C-alpha positions in Angstrom: -0.2 0.0 0.0 2.7 2.7 0.9 4.7 1.6 -2.5 1.4 2.7 -4.3 1.3 5.7 -2.8 5.0 6.5 -3.7 4.4 5.5 -7.0 0.9 7.9 -7.3 3.1 10.8 -5.6 5.6 11.1 -7.5 2.8 10.6 -10.6 1.3 13.7 -9.0 4.4 15.7 -8.6 5.9 14.8 -11.7 2.3 16.2 -13.5 2.4 18.9 -11.3 6.1 20.6 -13.0 4.8 19.4 -17.0 1.5 21.9 -15.9 3.7 24.0 -14.6 6.5 24.2 -17.5 3.4 24.0 -19.9 1.8 27.3 -18.3 5.3 29.1 -17.9 5.4 32.9 -19.0 7.1 33.9 -22.4 10.4 35.4 -20.9 13.9 36.8 -23.0 16.2 33.8 -21.1 16.1 30.2 -22.5 18.0 27.1 -21.6 19.1 27.0 -25.1 15.4 25.2 -26.1 12.2 26.3 -26.7 10.7 23.7 -24.1 10.7 25.3 -21.2 12.1 29.0 -20.2 14.5 29.8 -17.8 12.9 32.6 -15.1 16.2 34.1 -13.9 17.2 33.3 -10.0 20.6 34.0 -8.7 21.5 29.8 -9.4 20.9 29.1 -12.6 24.1 31.2 -14.3 23.6 33.1 -17.8 23.8 31.2 -21.1 27.9 30.7 -22.7 28.2 34.1 -24.2 25.6 36.2 -22.6 26.7 37.3 -19.8 25.4 41.1 -19.2 26.6 43.2 -16.0 23.2 44.9 -16.3 21.0 41.0 -15.3 23.7 41.4 -12.4 22.2 39.1 -9.8 21.0 36.7 -11.9 24.3 35.2 -12.2 25.6 33.0 -9.8 29.3 34.5 -8.4 31.0 31.1 -9.9 32.1 29.3 -12.6 33.1 31.0 -15.6 35.3 33.5 -15.6 34.3 36.6 -17.4 36.4 39.6 -16.3 33.0 41.2 -15.8 32.3 42.7 -12.5 28.7 44.3 -10.9 28.9 48.0 -10.4 29.1 49.0 -6.8 26.9 52.0 -5.4 30.8 53.2 -4.6 34.2 53.2 -6.4 36.2 51.7 -3.4 39.9 51.0 -4.2 41.7 48.3 -2.9 44.4 49.2 -4.2 45.0 52.4 -2.4 44.0 50.8 1.2 45.4 47.9 0.9 48.7 48.1 -1.5 49.5 51.9 -0.2 48.4 52.4 2.9 49.0 48.5 3.7 46.4 48.0 5.8 45.3 44.3 6.8 42.0 43.1 5.0 41.2 41.8 8.6 40.4 45.5 9.9 37.8 45.9 7.3 36.5 42.2 7.4 36.9 41.9 11.0 34.2 38.5 11.3 36.7 36.6 8.8 38.9 35.0 11.2 36.1 33.8 13.6 33.1 33.0 11.5 32.0 31.6 8.9 31.3 34.4 6.6 34.2 37.4 5.9 31.3 40.4 6.1 31.6 43.8 4.5 32.4 46.5 7.0 29.8 49.3 8.4 29.6 52.3 7.5 31.2 53.6 10.8 34.6 51.4 10.3 35.0 53.7 6.7 34.0 56.6 8.2 36.7 56.1 11.5 38.7 57.5 8.6 36.7 58.9 6.3 35.1 61.6 9.0 39.0 63.6 8.4 40.0 61.9 5.4 39.3 63.3 1.6 35.4 64.6 2.9 35.6 66.6 -0.4 36.0 63.3 -2.4 32.3 62.7 -4.2 32.9 58.8 -3.5 33.3 60.0 0.6 30.4 62.0 0.1 28.1 59.1 -0.9 29.4 57.2 1.5 28.7 59.4 4.4 25.5 60.1 2.7 24.7 56.3 3.6 26.0 56.7 6.9 24.0 59.9 8.3 20.7 57.4 7.0 22.0 54.5 9.4 21.7 52.2 5.9 24.5 50.0 5.0 26.6 50.6 2.2 24.6 48.0 -0.7 27.3 46.3 -2.0 27.3 43.7 -4.4 28.9 40.5 -4.0 31.4 39.7 -6.5 32.7 36.3 -4.9 29.1 34.3 -3.9 28.8 30.4 -3.3 25.7 28.9 -3.9 23.3 27.7 -0.5 24.5 24.2 -0.7 27.8 24.9 -0.1 29.6 25.5 3.2 32.5 27.1 3.4 34.3 28.4 6.0 36.0 31.4 6.3 37.8 31.6 10.0 38.9 28.0 9.4 40.8 28.9 6.3 41.9 32.0 7.8 43.4 30.7 10.7 43.8 27.8 8.8 46.8 29.6 6.8 45.4 30.2 3.5 45.9 34.0 2.5 42.9 36.3 0.9 44.3 36.3 -2.6 44.5 33.0 -3.2 40.5 33.0 -3.8 40.0 36.9 -4.3 42.8 37.5 -6.8 45.3 39.9 -6.3 42.7 42.1 -4.9 45.8 45.1 -3.7 44.9 45.7 -7.3 42.0 46.4 -8.0 41.4 50.2 -8.2 44.5 51.4 -8.9 44.2 53.7 -11.3 46.7 54.3 -14.3 48.1 56.6 -17.4 48.6 55.0 -20.8 48.2 56.8 -24.2 46.6 55.6 -27.2 45.8 56.9 -30.6 43.1 59.0 -31.4 41.4 57.2 -34.5 39.9 60.5 -35.6 43.1 62.7 -35.6 45.9 60.5 -35.4 47.0 62.2 -32.6 49.3 61.0 -28.9 45.9 61.0 -26.5 46.5 60.2 -22.5 44.0 58.6 -21.2 43.3 57.8 -17.2 41.3 54.3 -15.9 41.4 51.8 -13.4 43.8 49.3 -14.2 42.4 46.6 -12.4 38.9 46.3 -12.3 36.7 44.3 -8.8 36.3 40.7 -10.8 36.5 36.9 -9.7 39.7 35.5 -10.9 38.8 32.0 -9.5 36.3 29.5 -10.5 35.1 29.0 -6.8 34.0 25.5 -8.7 34.1 22.1 -6.6 36.6 20.6 -8.5 39.2 24.0 -8.0 38.3 23.1 -4.0 39.1 19.9 -4.2 42.0 20.5 -6.0 43.2 23.2 -3.0 42.7 20.5 -0.3 44.7 18.0 -1.9 47.3 19.8 -2.1 47.7 22.9 0.0 50.9 23.0 2.2 48.8 23.9 5.1 47.6 21.0 5.8 51.0 19.6 6.2 52.2 22.3 8.1 49.0 22.3 10.0 48.9 18.5 10.7 52.4 17.0 10.7 54.8 20.1 11.3 57.2 19.6 14.2 55.5 15.6 14.6 57.6 12.6 14.0 59.5 11.4 10.9 56.4 9.8 8.7 53.4 11.6 10.1 50.2 10.5 8.5 48.2 12.7 10.0 48.0 15.7 6.8 46.9 12.8 5.0 44.2 11.7 7.1 43.4 15.2 7.0 43.4 15.0 3.4 40.9 12.3 3.2 38.9 13.8 5.1 38.4 16.8 3.2 37.5 15.0 0.3 34.1 13.7 1.6 31.1 15.2 0.5 30.3 16.5 4.0 32.9 18.3 4.5 31.1 21.0 2.3 27.7 19.5 1.9 26.2 20.0 5.5 
């Protein structure tokens, strides 16, 4: 009887899916066929070659490297803060060492300096406007894993993984540079200034990429076998554990 009900339930669920797909409203985004339309969803990456920054946040912030990132509400230059001023990542992302999420800085953290520094800058004035209203700056995520993956920042940071290994050369983001181009109309040399390194994702963040890191990262040997007797096998056992699905998919 129970088996019969299970089969009947499965049939009912399947018929519901067919009915829903048949009545799906017309949309511009398809999966490559005319059979079923994909409604925009954060877990559905764009079709190959269809990346459109205006469609953000429809794309999942993992997978294919597009070289394009979302337009941010404030043009924050990591280069100025990380490379020029030598600020530590954890001054702003203060939860990285103690939480699953690294977190984004509260506008109060920014205003600790910018109450006095570069107050006439248009970008700082945007920041102050959010602060005055008591609203967080609506930053758009460049790196974001789907909800079925659990990544623990604290575990990686405290284990010896450098921020740049996942986030790329973040210390260069926002660097401005000057170059010379030939004007097509006049043929004369024109000096231009622009951002040398935009805020984009440089790593795929996909499962194979993570597994490769778990299999080879030197921090595993350092954390589990440094100072141990010759022939220590603890690191190898830990690497075997890191291959378990349960490690990332709770």
